[in-house]
VOPAGU-2260 file (C-alpha; in pm, 1 decimal, decimal comma):
REM VOPAGU-2260
SITE   aa  ch    i         X         Y         Z
SITE  MET   A    0  -12675,1   -4942,1   16355,4
SITE  ARG   A    1  -12396,4   -4853,7   16109,5
SITE  ALA   A    2  -12571,8   -5047,4   15833,5
SITE  VAL   A    3  -12891,5   -4850,2   15896,0
SITE  CYS   A    4  -12697,5   -4521,7   15892,0
SITE  TYR   A    5  -12533,4   -4623,7   15564,5
SITE  LEU   A    6  -12864,7   -4707,7   15398,9
SITE  ILE   A    7  -13027,4   -4384,7   15514,7
SITE  ALA   A    8  -12728,6   -4179,7   15398,9
SITE  GLY   A    9  -12741,9   -4354,0   15061,0
SITE  GLY   A   10  -13112,9   -4282,0   15030,9
SITE  LEU   A   11  -13057,2   -3916,2   15120,4
SITE  GLY   A   12  -12778,7   -3899,6   14863,9
SITE  VAL   A   13  -13009,6   -4025,5   14590,5
SITE  LEU   A   14  -13278,2   -3778,2   14700,7
SITE  LEU   A   15  -13039,1   -3482,0   14698,9
SITE  HIS   A   16  -12916,4   -3585,4   14355,0
SITE  PHE   A   17  -13261,3   -3565,0   14196,3
SITE  LEU   A   18  -13430,7   -3309,9   14423,4
SITE  ASN   A   19  -13336,7   -3014,1   14205,4
SITE  ASP   A   20  -13504,9   -3186,2   13908,2
SITE  LEU   A   21  -13821,3   -3263,7   14104,4
SITE  VAL   A   22  -13884,6   -2931,4   14278,0
SITE  THR   A   23  -13761,3   -2575,8   14259,8
SITE  VAL   A   24  -13492,6   -2543,8   14524,4
SITE  PRO   A   25  -13455,1   -2185,6   14653,1
SITE  GLY   A   26  -13123,3   -2028,0   14561,5
SITE  VAL   A   27  -13019,2   -1993,7   14923,1
SITE  LEU   A   28  -13049,4   -2372,9   14966,9
SITE  ARG   A   29  -12887,7   -2481,0   14640,4
SITE  PHE   A   30  -12563,5   -2563,7   14819,4
SITE  LEU   A   31  -12743,5   -2864,9   14971,3
SITE  VAL   A   32  -12832,8   -3039,1   14644,6
SITE  ALA   A   33  -12665,2   -3140,8   14321,0
SITE  THR   A   34  -12761,5   -2871,8   14070,2
SITE  ASP   A   35  -12583,9   -3016,1   13766,1
SITE  GLU   A   36  -12373,0   -3312,7   13655,4
SITE  SER   A   37  -12032,1   -3169,8   13744,3
SITE  VAL   A   38  -11799,0   -3372,8   13963,3
SITE  PHE   A   39  -11809,8   -3100,0   14226,8
SITE  GLU   A   40  -12188,0   -3106,5   14264,2
SITE  HIS   A   41  -12183,2   -3478,4   14332,5
SITE  LEU   A   42  -11939,1   -3438,1   14621,1
SITE  LYS   A   43  -12228,3   -3285,2   14815,7
SITE  LEU   A   44  -12393,4   -3626,7   14812,3
SITE  TYR   A   45  -12131,4   -3749,9   15058,3
SITE  PHE   A   46  -12108,6   -3460,1   15301,4
SITE  PHE   A   47  -12466,9   -3354,7   15368,5
SITE  PRO   A   48  -12630,4   -3700,2   15393,0
SITE  VAL   A   49  -12352,6   -3820,6   15625,5
SITE  MET   A   50  -12379,6   -3512,1   15848,2
SITE  ILE   A   51  -12759,6   -3542,5   15868,3
SITE  VAL   A   52  -12735,4   -3910,7   15958,3
SITE  THR   A   53  -12463,9   -3834,7   16213,8
SITE  LEU   A   54  -12687,8   -3588,5   16397,9
SITE  VAL   A   55  -12988,2   -3822,4   16394,0
SITE  GLU   A   56  -12774,8   -4119,1   16503,6
SITE  TYR   A   57  -12616,4   -3926,2   16790,6
SITE  TYR   A   58  -12944,3   -3807,1   16939,0
SITE  ALA   A   59  -13109,8   -4146,0   16886,5
SITE  ARG   A   60  -12827,2   -4311,5   17079,5
SITE  ARG   A   61  -12855,9   -4051,4   17354,6
SITE  GLN   A   62  -13225,4   -4123,4   17393,6
SITE  ASP   A   63  -13146,4   -4494,9   17397,1
SITE  ARG   A   64  -12896,5   -4444,3   17677,5
SITE  ARG   A   65  -13152,8   -4256,0   17883,0
SITE  LYS   A   66  -13382,2   -4558,1   17863,9
SITE  HIS   A   67  -13107,1   -4759,3   18030,8
SITE  GLN   A   68  -13090,5   -4552,4   18345,5
SITE  ASN   A   69  -13042,4   -4733,9   18670,9
SITE  PRO   A   70  -13394,2   -4742,1   18826,3
SITE  GLN   A   71  -13253,8   -4708,2   19178,3
SITE  THR   A   72  -13005,6   -4424,3   19134,3
SITE  GLY   A   73  -13140,5   -4262,3   18819,0
SITE  GLU   A   74  -12786,8   -4263,3   18675,4
SITE  ASN   A   75  -12704,2   -4393,7   18332,7
SITE  ARG   A   76  -12561,8   -4742,6   18333,0
SITE  ASN   A   77  -12274,9   -4826,7   18102,6
SITE  VAL   A   78  -12449,0   -4924,7   17779,8
SITE  GLN   A   79  -12182,9   -5179,2   17695,6
SITE  GLU   A   80  -12245,7   -5363,8   18021,9
SITE  PHE   A   81  -12621,7   -5336,5   17983,8
SITE  MET   A   82  -12615,9   -5486,4   17637,1
SITE  ARG   A   83  -12374,6   -5756,5   17746,0
SITE  GLU   A   84  -12621,0   -5865,1   18013,7
SITE  ARG   A   85  -12939,9   -5838,7   17808,6
SITE  GLU   A   86  -12833,6   -5886,7   17445,7
SITE  PRO   A   87  -12471,9   -6006,6   17428,3
SITE  ARG   A   88  -12462,3   -6027,3   17050,1
SITE  LYS   A   89  -12547,7   -5657,2   17021,0
SITE  ALA   A   90  -12290,7   -5539,2   17275,5
SITE  GLN   A   91  -12032,2   -5467,8   17006,4
SITE  GLU   A   92  -12261,8   -5210,2   16847,8
SITE  TYR   A   93  -12219,8   -4977,4   17145,5
SITE  PRO   A   94  -11885,8   -4811,1   17217,3
SITE  LYS   A   95  -11747,9   -4848,6   17570,0
SITE  GLU   A   96  -11682,1   -4476,1   17596,7
SITE  ARG   A   97  -11926,4   -4202,4   17514,0
SITE  VAL   A   98  -11826,8   -3993,8   17215,1
SITE  SER   A   99  -11914,9   -3626,1   17208,1
SITE  LEU   A  100  -12111,9   -3485,8   16917,6
SITE  ALA   A  101  -11813,9   -3268,0   16821,9
SITE  GLU   A  102  -11586,4   -3573,0   16807,5
SITE  ARG   A  103  -11837,0   -3776,7   16605,6
SITE  ILE   A  104  -11890,0   -3493,7   16355,2
SITE  GLY   A  105  -11514,6   -3434,8   16333,7
SITE  ASN   A  106  -11441,7   -3800,6   16263,4
SITE  ARG   A  107  -11711,7   -3821,5   15999,1
SITE  ALA   A  108  -11600,3   -3495,3   15837,1
SITE  THR   A  109  -11239,6   -3614,2   15826,5
SITE  ALA   A  110  -11353,5   -3937,9   15662,8
SITE  VAL   A  111  -11563,1   -3740,2   15412,8
SITE  LEU   A  112  -11264,5   -3521,5   15326,3
SITE  ILE   A  113  -11046,6   -3828,3   15266,9
SITE  VAL   A  114  -11312,1   -3994,8   15053,8
SITE  ILE   A  115  -11376,8   -3679,7   14849,7
SITE  VAL   A  116  -11008,9   -3671,0   14752,5
SITE  MET   A  117  -11014,9   -4043,2   14672,8
SITE  GLN   A  118  -11334,3   -4005,4   14468,4
SITE  ILE   A  119  -11190,4   -3724,2   14256,0
SITE  ILE   A  120  -10870,7   -3921,7   14190,9
SITE  PHE   A  121  -11070,1   -4236,3   14109,6
SITE  PHE   A  122  -11306,0   -4056,9   13870,8
SITE  TYR   A  123  -11036,9   -3884,3   13667,5
SITE  ALA   A  124  -10814,8   -4193,4   13670,4
SITE  TYR   A  125  -11075,1   -4426,5   13523,8
SITE  THR   A  126  -11218,8   -4169,8   13278,6
SITE  ALA   A  127  -10868,4   -4120,6   13144,1
SITE  LEU   A  128  -10889,1   -4482,3   13026,5
SITE  ILE   A  129  -11255,5   -4525,2   12934,3
SITE  PRO   A  130  -11556,7   -4294,0   12889,7
SITE  PRO   A  131  -11762,5   -4213,4   13201,1
SITE  ASN   A  132  -11978,1   -4511,1   13289,5
SITE  PRO   A  133  -12296,9   -4467,9   13499,0
SITE  VAL   A  134  -12263,6   -4815,8   13650,1
SITE  ILE   A  135  -11908,9   -4745,1   13768,4
SITE  ASP   A  136  -12005,7   -4399,6   13892,4
SITE  ILE   A  137  -12310,4   -4512,7   14089,9
SITE  GLY   A  138  -12137,2   -4822,4   14223,3
SITE  GLY   A  139  -11836,4   -4613,7   14318,6
SITE  TYR   A  140  -12057,0   -4371,2   14508,6
SITE  PHE   A  141  -12198,1   -4641,7   14733,9
SITE  VAL   A  142  -11855,1   -4799,6   14786,0
SITE  PHE   A  143  -11700,6   -4467,7   14886,1
SITE  LEU   A  144  -12001,4   -4386,8   15105,7
SITE  ALA   A  145  -11946,4   -4711,2   15295,9
SITE  LEU   A  146  -11579,4   -4622,0   15326,5
SITE  ILE   A  147  -11672,4   -4300,3   15507,5
SITE  PHE   A  148  -11836,9   -4496,3   15788,3
SITE  ILE   A  149  -11551,2   -4746,2   15803,3
SITE  VAL   A  150  -11282,9   -4476,1   15822,6
SITE  SER   A  151  -11471,9   -4267,8   16079,1
SITE  ASP   A  152  -11521,1   -4573,5   16301,1
SITE  ARG   A  153  -11150,6   -4651,0   16282,6
SITE  LEU   A  154  -11065,8   -4292,1   16376,6
SITE  GLU   A  155  -11308,5   -4304,5   16667,3
SITE  ARG   A  156  -11161,0   -4624,0   16810,0
SITE  ASN   A  157  -10793,7   -4563,9   16733,8
SITE  GLU   A  158  -10647,5   -4528,7   17083,1
SITE  GLN   A  159  -10292,0   -4511,1   16949,5
SITE  LEU   A  160  -10378,2   -4206,1   16741,3
SITE  LYS   A  161  -10539,3   -4042,4   17043,7
SITE  ALA   A  162  -10234,5   -4117,6   17256,2
SITE  ILE   A  163   -9996,3   -3962,3   17003,4
SITE  TYR   A  164  -10188,0   -3646,0   16914,0
SITE  GLY   A  165  -10428,9   -3607,0   17202,9
SITE  GLU   A  166  -10807,4   -3608,4   17188,8
SITE  ALA   A  167  -10834,3   -3227,7   17197,7
SITE  PHE   A  168  -10610,8   -3187,1   16890,6
SITE  LEU   A  169  -10795,1   -3458,2   16698,2
SITE  ARG   A  170  -11130,0   -3305,9   16786,0
SITE  LYS   A  171  -11018,2   -2961,4   16667,0
SITE  SER   A  172  -10869,9   -3110,7   16350,7
SITE  GLY   A  173  -11194,7   -3291,3   16279,1
SITE  LEU   A  174  -11400,6   -2976,7   16326,7
SITE  ALA   A  175  -11156,4   -2789,9   16101,5
SITE  ALA   A  176  -11215,4   -3057,6   15834,3
SITE  PHE   A  177  -11590,5   -3011,7   15880,5
SITE  ALA   A  178  -11563,9   -2633,9   15838,5
SITE  ALA   A  179  -11330,3   -2664,5   15538,8
SITE  VAL   A  180  -11557,3   -2904,0   15347,2
SITE  LEU   A  181  -11870,4   -2704,0   15432,6
SITE  VAL   A  182  -11717,0   -2375,0   15317,6
SITE  PHE   A  183  -11580,8   -2542,2   15002,8
SITE  LEU   A  184  -11922,9   -2678,0   14907,5
SITE  ILE   A  185  -12109,8   -2356,2   14983,7
SITE  VAL   A  186  -11869,7   -2110,3   14820,3
SITE  PHE   A  187  -11819,0   -2301,8   14497,1
SITE  THR   A  188  -12188,8   -2370,8   14457,3
SITE  TYR   A  189  -12231,2   -2003,2   14379,1
SITE  ILE   A  190  -11884,5   -1912,6   14247,4
SITE  LYS   A  191  -11760,8   -2175,9   14004,4
SITE  PRO   A  192  -11409,7   -2152,1   13857,7
SITE  GLU   A  193  -11348,7   -2256,5   13498,9
SITE  LEU   A  194  -11195,7   -2587,7   13598,7
SITE  PRO   A  195  -11292,3   -2941,9   13494,2
SITE  LEU   A  196  -11407,7   -3024,1   13848,6
SITE  PHE   A  197  -11682,3   -2763,0   13824,7
SITE  ILE   A  198  -11787,0   -2799,9   13460,8
SITE  ASP   A  199  -12128,6   -2955,3   13400,2
SITE  GLY   A  200  -12088,7   -3282,7   13215,3
SITE  SER   A  201  -12431,0   -3394,6   13097,0
SITE  GLN   A  202  -12295,9   -3740,5   13019,6
SITE  THR   A  203  -12127,1   -3778,6   13359,4
SITE  VAL   A  204  -12292,7   -3940,2   13655,4
SITE  LEU   A  205  -12073,8   -3950,1   13967,7
C-alpha cells in the first residue's frame, strides 16, 4: 500500500509541476501548483500530493475495514487478525491499532516539514559545489518523497515516542506542523520576499 501511495504522490507531484504550463490555473488556486522554477515553488510538490494521497489512503482503508465486518455481530474484526488468517504475507501492511485521520495527517505533515528542511539544505549544499543539475534535482525529489513515507511510518509506530510525550501532544504537534507548512506555502505564493529561496531560477529544476 505504501508503494502505491508513493507512486501516486510522485505522479501528482509531476502533474502539479507542469499543470501551470498546461492550463491557466486561477489565481486563487495558484498556491497548489508550482508557478515558477524557484526552490520555494517546488516545495509544494511534497506537501500537497502527500496530503491528497493521505486522505485517499485513509478513506480507502476505512472502506476496506468495513468489508471485514464480523457477519454475525456486524462489528469490525481486527484487520491484522483477519489478514493473518486469510493472507498472512499481507498482514504486515495493516497496523494493529487504528490511526485517526488527525494523527495520520500530523505524522505526514511532520515528515514533510523535516524533508522540506533537508531538501533546502541539500539543494544549496550541492549547488555551492556544482551548477544545478536536473538529474540530481529530479532524483533528489523522488528520494526525499520516499523519505516522507518512511519517516511518517516510523513516527506512527514509535511507541517509545508516544510514551514519552503522549499521543495527544504528538497529535497536536503534527497538526501544528500541518498548519505551519500550509500557511507558509499559501502566504508566500502571493507575497514573495526578495530572498534566494523565492527567486525564479529558469535553469533550476528541484
